[in-house]
C-alpha positions in Angstrom: 100.4 121.0 102.1 98.1 120.7 105.1 94.8 122.4 105.0 94.8 125.5 107.3 97.7 124.0 109.3 96.1 120.6 110.1 98.8 117.9 110.2 96.3 115.1 109.5 94.6 116.3 106.3 92.9 115.3 103.0 95.0 112.3 102.1 94.4 110.7 105.5 90.7 111.4 105.1 90.5 109.9 101.6 92.4 106.8 102.7 90.3 106.2 105.8 87.0 106.8 103.8 88.2 104.3 101.1 89.1 101.6 103.6 86.0 102.2 105.7 83.7 101.9 102.7 85.7 98.9 101.4 85.2 97.1 104.7 81.5 98.0 104.8 81.0 96.7 101.3 82.8 93.4 102.1 80.9 92.8 105.3 77.5 93.2 103.7 78.5 91.2 100.6 80.0 88.4 102.7 76.9 88.2 105.0 74.6 88.0 101.9 76.8 85.3 100.4 77.2 83.2 103.5 73.4 83.3 104.1 72.9 81.7 100.6 71.3 84.7 98.9 71.6 83.2 95.4 69.2 85.7 94.0 71.6 88.6 95.0 74.6 87.4 92.9 74.9 90.7 91.1 74.9 92.9 94.2 77.3 90.5 96.1 79.8 90.7 93.2 79.4 94.4 93.1 80.3 94.6 96.8 83.4 92.5 96.4 84.5 94.5 93.3 84.1 97.7 95.3 85.9 96.3 98.4 88.9 95.1 96.3 89.2 98.3 94.2 88.8 100.7 97.1 91.2 98.8 99.4 93.8 98.8 96.7 93.4 102.5 96.2 93.5 103.0 99.9 96.9 101.2 100.1 98.2 103.4 97.3 97.2 106.5 99.1 98.6 105.2 102.4 102.0 104.5 100.7 102.0 107.9 99.1 101.1 109.6 102.4 104.1 107.8 104.1 106.3 109.6 101.7 108.4 106.8 100.3 107.2 103.3 99.3 109.9 101.6 101.4 108.3 103.1 104.5 105.3 100.8 104.0 107.6 97.8 103.9 109.4 99.1 107.0 106.2 99.4 108.9 105.4 95.7 108.3 109.0 94.8 109.1 108.8 96.8 112.3 105.7 94.8 113.3 107.5 91.5 112.8 110.6 92.6 114.7 109.3 95.0 117.4 105.5 95.3 117.1 105.7 98.7 118.9 104.1 101.1 116.4 100.4 101.4 115.9 101.0 102.0 112.2 103.0 98.8 112.2 100.1 96.9 113.7 97.5 98.3 111.4 99.2 98.3 108.0 99.4 94.4 107.9 95.7 94.3 108.8 94.9 96.5 105.8 97.2 94.5 103.6 95.6 91.2 104.6 92.1 92.6 104.0 93.1 93.9 100.6 94.6 90.5 99.6 91.6 88.6 100.8 89.2 91.0 99.0 91.0 90.3 95.7 91.0 86.6 96.3 87.3 86.5 97.1 86.6 88.6 94.1 88.5 86.2 91.9 86.3 83.3 93.2 83.2 85.4 92.3 84.2 85.7 88.7 82.9 82.2 88.6 80.6 81.9 91.6 79.6 78.3 91.0 83.2 77.0 91.2 84.9 75.8 94.4 82.0 77.1 96.6 83.3 75.5 99.8 86.8 77.0 99.4 85.3 80.4 98.5 83.3 80.4 101.7 86.4 79.7 103.7 88.0 82.8 102.2 84.8 84.8 102.7 84.8 83.9 106.4 88.4 84.8 106.8 87.9 88.0 104.8 84.9 88.9 107.0 87.1 88.5 110.1 89.6 90.9 108.6 87.0 93.4 107.4 86.0 94.4 110.9 89.5 95.5 112.1 90.1 97.0 108.7 87.0 99.1 109.2 88.2 100.1 112.6 91.8 100.9 111.6 91.4 104.6 111.1 89.8 105.0 114.6 92.5 102.8 116.2 95.2 105.0 114.5 93.6 108.2 115.7 93.0 106.8 119.2 96.8 106.2 119.5 97.6 109.9 119.0 98.1 110.6 122.7 98.4 114.4 122.3 95.0 114.6 120.7 92.7 113.9 123.7 89.4 114.1 121.8 90.4 110.9 120.0 91.6 109.0 123.0 88.7 106.7 123.9 88.1 103.0 122.9 84.7 104.0 121.4 86.3 105.8 118.4 87.2 102.7 116.4 83.6 101.4 116.6 82.3 104.8 115.4 84.5 104.4 112.3 83.3 100.9 111.7 79.7 102.0 111.9 80.2 104.9 109.5 81.9 102.6 107.0 78.9 100.2 107.1 76.4 103.1 106.8 78.2 104.4 103.7 78.3 100.9 102.2 74.5 100.6 102.8 74.0 103.9 101.0 76.1 102.8 98.0 74.3 99.4 97.8 70.9 101.2 98.0 71.8 103.6 95.2 72.9 100.6 93.0 69.8 98.6 93.8 67.6 101.6 93.1 69.2 102.6 89.8 65.9 102.0 88.0 62.3 101.7 89.2 62.2 98.0 88.1 65.4 97.2 90.0 64.1 99.1 93.0 60.8 97.2 93.1 62.6 93.8 92.5 64.9 94.4 95.4 62.5 96.1 97.8 62.7 93.4 100.4 66.5 93.6 100.6 66.4 97.4 100.6 63.9 97.4 103.4 66.2 95.2 105.5 69.2 97.4 104.8 67.2 100.5 105.7 66.2 99.0 109.0 69.8 98.2 109.9 71.0 101.6 108.8 68.5 103.3 111.1 69.7 101.1 113.9 73.3 102.0 113.2 72.5 105.7 113.1 70.9 105.5 116.5 73.9 103.4 117.8 76.3 105.9 116.3 74.6 108.8 118.1 74.6 107.0 121.4 78.3 106.0 120.9 79.1 109.6 120.2 77.6 110.7 123.5 79.5 107.9 125.3 82.7 108.9 123.5 82.5 112.6 124.5 81.7 111.7 128.1 84.7 109.3 128.2 87.2 111.9 127.0 89.5 112.5 129.9 90.3 116.1 129.0 87.1 118.2 129.3 88.7 121.1 127.6 89.0 119.1 124.4 85.2 118.6 124.3 84.5 122.2 125.3 86.7 123.3 122.4 84.1 121.9 120.0 81.5 124.4 121.4 83.4 127.4 122.8 86.7 127.8 121.1 87.1 131.0 119.1 89.0 129.1 116.4 86.9 129.8 113.2 86.4 126.2 112.2 85.4 124.9 115.7 81.7 125.2 115.3 81.3 124.2 111.6 83.7 121.3 112.1 81.7 119.5 114.8 78.3 121.2 115.3 77.5 121.4 111.6 79.7 118.7 110.1 79.3 116.0 112.7 75.9 116.6 114.4 73.9 118.2 111.6 75.3 116.7 108.4 76.6 113.5 109.9 73.7 112.5 112.2 70.7 114.7 111.9 70.7 114.8 108.1 70.5 111.0 107.5 68.2 110.6 110.6 65.7 113.1 109.1 65.7 111.2 105.8 65.2 108.0 107.7 62.1 109.5 109.3 60.8 110.7 106.0 61.3 107.2 104.6 59.4 105.5 107.5 56.7 108.1 107.6 56.0 107.8 103.9 53.0 105.8 102.7 53.5 102.3 101.3 54.9 101.4 98.9 58.0 103.5 99.7 58.8 106.1 97.1 62.0 105.4 95.2 62.9 109.1 95.2 62.6 109.3 99.0 64.7 106.2 99.5 67.4 107.4 97.0 67.7 110.6 99.0 68.0 108.5 102.1 70.8 106.4 100.7 72.7 109.5 99.4 72.3 111.0 102.9 74.0 108.0 104.4 77.1 108.4 102.3 77.2 112.2 102.8 76.7 111.7 106.6 79.4 109.0 106.9 82.0 111.2 105.1 81.0 114.2 107.2 81.3 112.2 110.4 84.8 111.1 109.6 86.0 114.5 108.3 84.5 116.3 111.3 86.2 114.0 113.8 89.5 114.2 111.9 89.6 118.0 112.0 87.8 118.6 115.3 90.3 116.3 117.0 93.1 118.6 115.9 91.6 121.8 117.4 92.9 121.0 120.9 96.5 119.9 121.3 97.9 118.7 124.6 
């Protein structure tokens, strides 16, 4: 049953969050691995485990959302024969990313074995992780009767939020104890820097996206529509929780005295995950407030 009449609802949100987070985890793990971060073996393996598990769960939810398992096979077959459906184009991307995530994880059960072959799969997996992280945005962008989603900026917003959520999860794992936090402070500082950069880029991309929407009424709906969820969905969910909340925690982290407080940083990492989910949920529901 759809929530309050929304046709794109909780299963879609969960599936896109899982794949977005899986892609973000894989991207960061692959970059660490390919840069030869031998001292980060534990966190790289964690990233690949998370990517494999979440992508498998995402596929299960996707098949369940399609209604019947054979519809997933039909979507892939439709791509091979016709290639006309956006779903048919994106399902094979998600399937390929899931398979590559599992293969790379198997290599990392014995990280010293077949390193050159493993790196080939990591590079190919990295190439598949970016479109997998953008898949939800591509799918929404193709919904022609939902003008708020119809700009080429949206897939990149989804990619950024997936990476931000992954940074938050990595940060929580690396900060699980004070000893672990102090040992990984250099890596955590680097990830914090990139997360602040991505928050700024996401905010700017949001402005560009709203300006690029071809139907002004769809944007005005976010601020002036009497629909009871219009303001909470976008103003509170997207702007306050999705952008301002993690940005405020980033400011607190950078304004704090050295060495950085573990508690402050933990709150920052948690805010990244909450913000990323809020951004995705807000855009999913806000885009359905105006129907053309």
